[in-house]
N, C-alpha and C positions, 0 to 999 in steps of 0.2 A: 363664272360657274365651277364651282367645285371638280374637278377631274372624275368620278363618280356619277353625278346626273348631268353632265357635259355629255362622258360615255351613252348614258341611255339616251338622253334625249336625240344623240346624231344616230343609234345604232337599236334602236328600238324595237325596229322590223329583224336586224339580226336573231335578238331576245327571243320574236315571237316565233318566228322558223326554227329555230333551236326547239323551244317548246312545243312546234307542232310536231317536230319529228321524233320528240322523247313521247309524246304522246301516242303517236301513230306505232312507233317500235312497243311499249306496254299496251294498247289495245292489241296487235296484233296476238303481244304473248298471250293475253288475259282468255283471248278470243279463241286461241289453238286448243289449251290445255282445258278449257271450259268444252272442246269439241274431241276431248281427248287426245290431244299431240296434233289432230289435224285439222284445217279451217277450209268450209266449204269453198268451192272456188265463186264460185256466187258472192258470198260477205267479203270474202279476199278484196275481189272487183268493187263494192260497195263502199270497205274502207279505202282503198285507195282513189277512191273519190271525193269521200269524206273528206280526206288529207288535202287535196288538192282545191278542194273550196276554202277550206279551211286557211289552207297558207295562200291563196290568190292576195288577197287582198295586203299582203307584207309584201307581196313579189312587186306587188304594183308601188308599195311607199315606199321598199328600198331603191326603186330605179327612178324616181324621183327626188332621192335623196342621192343618190351615185352620179344623179344628171346636172344635180342645182339646184332643181327648180322649190325644192323646199329642204332647205338643212336642217331642219331638227320635225320630230315629231308631234311639234307643238303646233305646227302651221296647219294640221290635218283639223285641229277645235274651231279654224277661222275659216267654211267654206264663203262667209260670204265676201273675201277677196279673189276668189276667183282663179285660182290658180290649179292651172291642167290637172294635174296631177292629184288634187286634192279632192277635183271634181270626177274623175277617175274612180278612185281610191271608193269615195265616199259610191260611186254608179257600184264597183263591181262589190261593194259589201250588201246593196242594195238588190241587186239582181241577183245575187247569191241566196238573199234570205226568200227572195223572191219563186226562186228554183226549186229552193229546198220545201219549202210554205206548197206551191204547186205539187210536188213530186208526194208531200205527205200527205197532203186534202185530199186531191183526187185521182192519183196512179195508182192508189197501193201500198205508197212509202211506207204508211205507220205503220202497216204487218210488217213489213219486208226489216224493218227498224227492229222494234220489236220480237221478230222470229229468229232473226240472224244477232241480236243484244247489241245492235250498231250504236247505242248510247256512250259506250265504254268509248268511243272512237273522238266523241265529245268532254269525257272525261271523268263519266256517270260510270257508278259501281259496275262489276259485271255481275255480281252475286244475282240481282232480281231486276232483268226486267222492267221499265216502268209498263205503265198500261198503255192503251192507244189513245185515252181520254188526254194525258199526262202530253204525250209526242203531239199530237194535232195540237193540244193549247200552246205546246211552244212554242210549234212554226203559225203558228195563228201567229200568237204575240209579237214573234219576230219581227214580222211586216207592218208591224202594228207600231211598236219600239222605235223603230227606226227616220220617222217622220218628227217624231216628239223628239229624239236625240239631236237631231239633226237642226232644230227648232231651238233647241237647248242652245247647240253650240253657237248659232249664228247671232242669237242674240244675247249672248253672256259679252259678246265681244271682248276674246281674252286677250293680254299685251302680249308680244313673242318676248323672249326671254332676249337681252344684250346680248 
């Protein structure tokens, strides 16, 4: 396997964590500029929580790869192998999507996301906050999409690179 693809296969989790850190920094700056140089402490707390939530699956993936359970990112496309780190990664992703959906749909999270313009933590432009319907739809679709993605990953029986 060429070096570039080997690096991506073995260190995808590092790349994802780096993008998460860059996205957090960008979001913090955008939100501070929108609020006249200061960012509410409550907004900063939610931004930190978003950053932890977005990066947690990549930490689990990194642990699996560093400990030798999953040599490449491609192992995570084979849940049918019942690798404990693949199951843990999938569980973390699913639990995070459930927690986010619960918060958005039932605990006033959609209003907080809109009012504090927290979608920038997920890569959206900070110029115009999205509507409540959009925020709630994305949260609900995340939970609904996960089982479909899991079924597709398991049923395609992707071969692991040698």
